[in-house]
N, C-alpha and C positions, 0 to 999 in steps of 0.2 A: 317836402323831403320824404323820400321813399323809405319804407320799413326795412330794417336790417335783415338780410337773408339768413335763414336758419341753416346751421351747419348740417351737412349730410351725415347719415348714420355711419359710424366707423371712423369719422374724421377726428373724434375726440372733442375735448372741451378747451376753451381758451378764456382765461379770466384774469382780472387784475388783482394782485396781492398787495393790499394797501400797506401791510406791515413791512414787507420786503421792498415795496415800491418797484415791483417787476411783474411782467406778464408771465403767466404760467400756462403752458399747453400740456394737455394730458390725454391719454388714450387707454382704454380698457382692453387688455389683450387676452384675458382669460379669467378663470375663477379657481380659487384654492379649494381643497377638499371640504373646508368648513363653509363654503359658499361665498366667502369674501372675494371681492374683485382684485385682480392683479393689474395695477396701474403703472404705466411708464410716464414720466413727466420730463419736461424741459422748460427752462426759464430764460428770459432775456429782457432787455430794456424796452424792446419793441415787440409787437405781435409777430412780425416776420422772424425776428431773432429767436423768439420762444418756439415757434413752429419748426424752425431749422434745427434747433437744439433737440427737440422731441424726435425728429427724424433720425438724427445722429445717435441718440440713445437707443432708439428702436433697432437700428442696424447693429450697434454694439452688442445688444442683448441677443439678437438673432445669431450673430457670429459666435458668441460665447456658448450658446446652447447647441449649435450645430455640431454633430459628431465629426471628429477629425477623420480625414482620409488616411489610408495606409501610408501615403507619402509623408504625412505630417506626424505620425505616431513614432516616437523614439523607441529604441530597444528597451530603455529603462522603463518607459510607460507600459510597453507590451508585457514585460516580465512582471511588473508590479500588478497588472491586471490578472495575469495568470495565477500568481501567488495568492491573490485575494479570492478569485472566483473559480479557478481551475482545480483546486485541491480540496474542495468541500467533501467531507466524509472520509478523508484519508486519515491514516494513522498519524498520531501526533509526531512520532519520530520522523516520518516521511515528510511532513510539512516543515519541521524544524530543519531538516537536512536541505530541502529545496531552498528555503530562505537563506541559509548559510552559503550555499553554492552561488546563489544569485548575488548576494551582497559582496562576496569576496572575489568571485571569478567571472561574473558576466557584466554587471553594471559598471565597475571601474574601467573595464577594457572596451566594451562595446556600447555602453549606455548612451553615449552622445550621438550615435548614428540613428537614422530613421530606418524603419523596416525596408523602405524602398531603396535606401542607399547601401544597405548591407549586401556584400557580394560573397561568393563562394571563396574567393581569395582571402577576404577578411576572416572568414570562419576558419579556414585552414591555418592561417597565421596565428589566430587566437588559440586554436586547439594545440598547435605546436608549442606555443608559449606556456599553456597550462600543463602540458605533459612534463614540464620540468619540475613542477611542484605537486602534481596530483597523481594518485595511483590510477591504473587503467579503469578500474571500476568507477571511481569518482569522475573520470573523464566522460564515461558513458552517461553518467547521471547528469552532469552539468550540460552536456550536449542535448540531452532529452529535455531539460527545463527550457533551454533556448528554443529548441524546435517546437515544442508544444505551445510556448508563448506566442511565437510567430503564427502558428496554425490558428490560434484563437483569434488573432487580428485578421488573418486572411479570410476567415469565415464571414467577416463583416465588410469585406471589400473585395469584390470579384475582379478588380483590375489587376491584382497580383495573382498569378496563376501557379506559382511554384514557390516552394520554401527552399532557399539556397542551402540551409543547414543539411537537408537530405543529400546534398551532393558531396558532403565531406565525410571522410572516413575517420574513425577514432584512432589516433596513434597509440602506441604503447606508452604507458605512464612511467612515472619515476620509479614505481615499484609495482609488481604485478599482484600483490596481495598474498595472503596466506593460501598456498595450494591445498586443494581438497584431497583427501586420501581416505583409504578404507582399511579396516582391520582384515588381516588374513585369517584363515580358519584357526590357526594356533592362537593368535592374539584374541580372536573372538571368544574362544573357549576360556582363556585366562580372564577376560572381562566378565563373562557370564559367571564363572566361579567366584570372582570377587563380588559381583552383584549379589549372588546367593548368600554371601556372608555379611552383607551390609545390614546394619541394625536399624535402618530407616526405610522410608518408602522409595529411596533411590534403587532398592532392589527391583521393585515392580516397574519403576520408571525405565530403567536401563533394559530390562528384559522385554518390555513392550516396544521400546524404541528400536532395539536391534532385531526383534523377531517379527515386527509388523511393518517397519519402515515409515512409521508416522513421523511427521515433522515435530520438532520440539514445541513449536507454537500451538500445534494441534493437541499434543499430549497435555499441556498445561491447562487446556480449556475443557478437557474431558470431565463429564459428570457421571455419577453412577447410573443415571437413566440411559446413558449411552452404552452400557454393558448389558448385552441381551443373551438369553439362552433359547435354544430351539426346543419348544415343548412339543414332542412328537405326538402326545395324546391329543393336543388341540390342533396340531399342524400349523403352528405359528411361532414367530419369534416374540419373546416377552422379556421385559426388564427383569434382571436378577432379583430385584426387590419382590417381584410377584412370583416368578418362576422358581426361585431358589437355585441351588448349585447341583442338584441331583439330575444332571442331564449330560449328554455326551458331546453336544456341539454348542459353542459359544461364539459370539461375534462382538465387535465394537463399532459403533456409529462414529465415524470421523466426519462430523458435520459442522463443527465449529472450530474456531481458533481465537487467539488473542489479538487478532488484527482488528482494525476499526470496524464497528458494527458486528463483530463476531464472525465475519465471513471467512471461509477458507481462502487460500491463495488464489485459486481459480475455480471455475464451476466443476471441472473434472476432479478437483481435489476433494469434493464432497463425495465420500464413498463409504461403503460398509465392508469391513474386513473380518473374515473368519479368524478366530484366535487359535494359534498353536497350543497344544496341551500344556506346554511349559508356562505360557502366559496365563492360561486358565488357573493353574495351580497357584501362581504368584498372586493373582487377583483374589482368589478365594482366601488365601492366607491373609491378605490385606483386609478383606471384608471381615473375617473372623477375629481380627485383632481389635475391632471396635467393641466397646462395652454395649452399645446399642446399634442396631442396623442404621447406617447413614440414610439421610433423606435422599430422594431421587436427584434433587438439584445440587447436592453436595459434590464438590470437586474431588476427583481421585487423588490429586496431588496439590492440596491447598497450601497457601502461605501460612505464616504464623497466625494471622487473624482470620483465616478462612477465605481470604481473597485469592485471586489468581497469583500463583508464585512467579516471581520475577526471573528473567532469563539468567541474570548474573548469579542469583541464588542457586539455580539449578547447576550452572557451570561449576561453581566452587564446590558444591557437594559431589558432583560427578567426578571431579578430579581428586578430591580428598578421600571419598569413600569407596571409589571403584577403580579408577585408573591407577592411582599410586599403589593400592594393595595388589593390583594385578601385575605389578612389576614393570609397568610402562611409564614413560616420561609424562608426568601430569600436564605440563604446559604444551605438549605436542598434540593433545586431543581435545575435542569439543563434542558436546552431545549431538550436534547435527551430523557428525561423521559416523554415527551409528546408522543413520539412514543410508549413507554412502556404502557402508559395509553390508547392509541388507541387500542392496542392489547387486553388489559385487559377489556376495556369497550365493545369491540365487542364480546369477549368471554362471558361476562356477559349477553349480549343481545341475545345470542343463536347462534352465527355464528360458524360453525365447523372449526376445526383447519386448515385443508388443504386450505380452502378459505382465512383464515386470513394470512397464509403463502404467498399466491399469492399476496395479497394486499400489504404486507410489503416488497415484493421482496426477499423472502428466497427461496433457491433452494429446500428445503424440510421442513418438519414439525419439525425436531429435534431441530433446534435453536429456533424456535418459542415456542416450548414446554418447553425447558429448561430455556430459558432466559427471554422470554416476557410473556407467557401465565400464567394466574392465575387460570383458570378453563376451562373446555370443556362443551359446550352445543350443542346438535345435531339438531339445526334448521338452515336451509339454507336461507341466505339473502345476497343481494348485499351490498358491503361496503357503497356506498353512500346512499342507501335506509336505511340501519341500522343507519347511523349517522343522517339522517334526522329525524328518529324516536326518537333517543336518545336526540338530540339537535335540535328541530324544529326551523325553522326560525321565530323569534319573530314577523316579519311583515307579 
């Protein structure tokens, strides 16, 4: 009788399990990080049955681990992947809003379709239906979530060459949202006068917002190290903690915001603004109100515990301490409209659009023109000089 032939490398093992009274076929398919083998097994009453079962289990494992093609990935899976990996580092409110939009307005309506099955007609019907319950702004956001989710899947499968969501326009929603507006000159003077009478740091907050055009999210993140004076003797800008207030030129570094990771809205938003004299006086008064000079890292407008002040806290104080005493309707105005007013007043004073866009941190003039500007005048002036002319220091 001839000796039994040894099994070739890679064929695995075949042994009799006396306890189970079955043949067990096995194969090593890899190793875990700790060095232990990954073994796939199959059992049967006969050797052939055990080997066939092993092959079946190997195929099942391979199919389970193989990435799905675009045709197999559902919209629900695509959106879930985007929400998990595509929003890393984003602000918490942005992530929460995206999850809510997906849960209520994408997955219930389109989640059962695959990325390959989704058509432009499907998207248009979906957007038309969502327009009955969502505002226009929310429609844009929910469309963006779906588009970016599909883009993420497409980058993993070259067989789909276009995103059908790009072919669909966003219809007008159920409501257009609160329209942005700006203070006219008379209203701005009323607001400034009311701010000057405020007994809290809302005085400085409003004056800075109106006369520099900084976003409210940027103002809430300002520290005293961001307030600098030009030391003519040294020929350099220095923090006021070092340089003091006995100088003629001051500026503020708008380099941070309350967004995730402290970044400004865009790269262009990171800017340095020369301060109008009215702002300088307000900040010097705020500085001199401290029993001891604040440390460089201290916030200009801290919350009760020294942390970044919340947006709703600023809104309530703004309406209560400034807008109502100014004789305006409190519910009709928000702090962000001081930025709109800054743009409108500069345009009225004659500053060209491209210079206004630089002052407010826009990457181009398109947003300034469509959202903020009220008119264009072709006279060139510096932002701080223009604001000093519009609102001269009463002292």
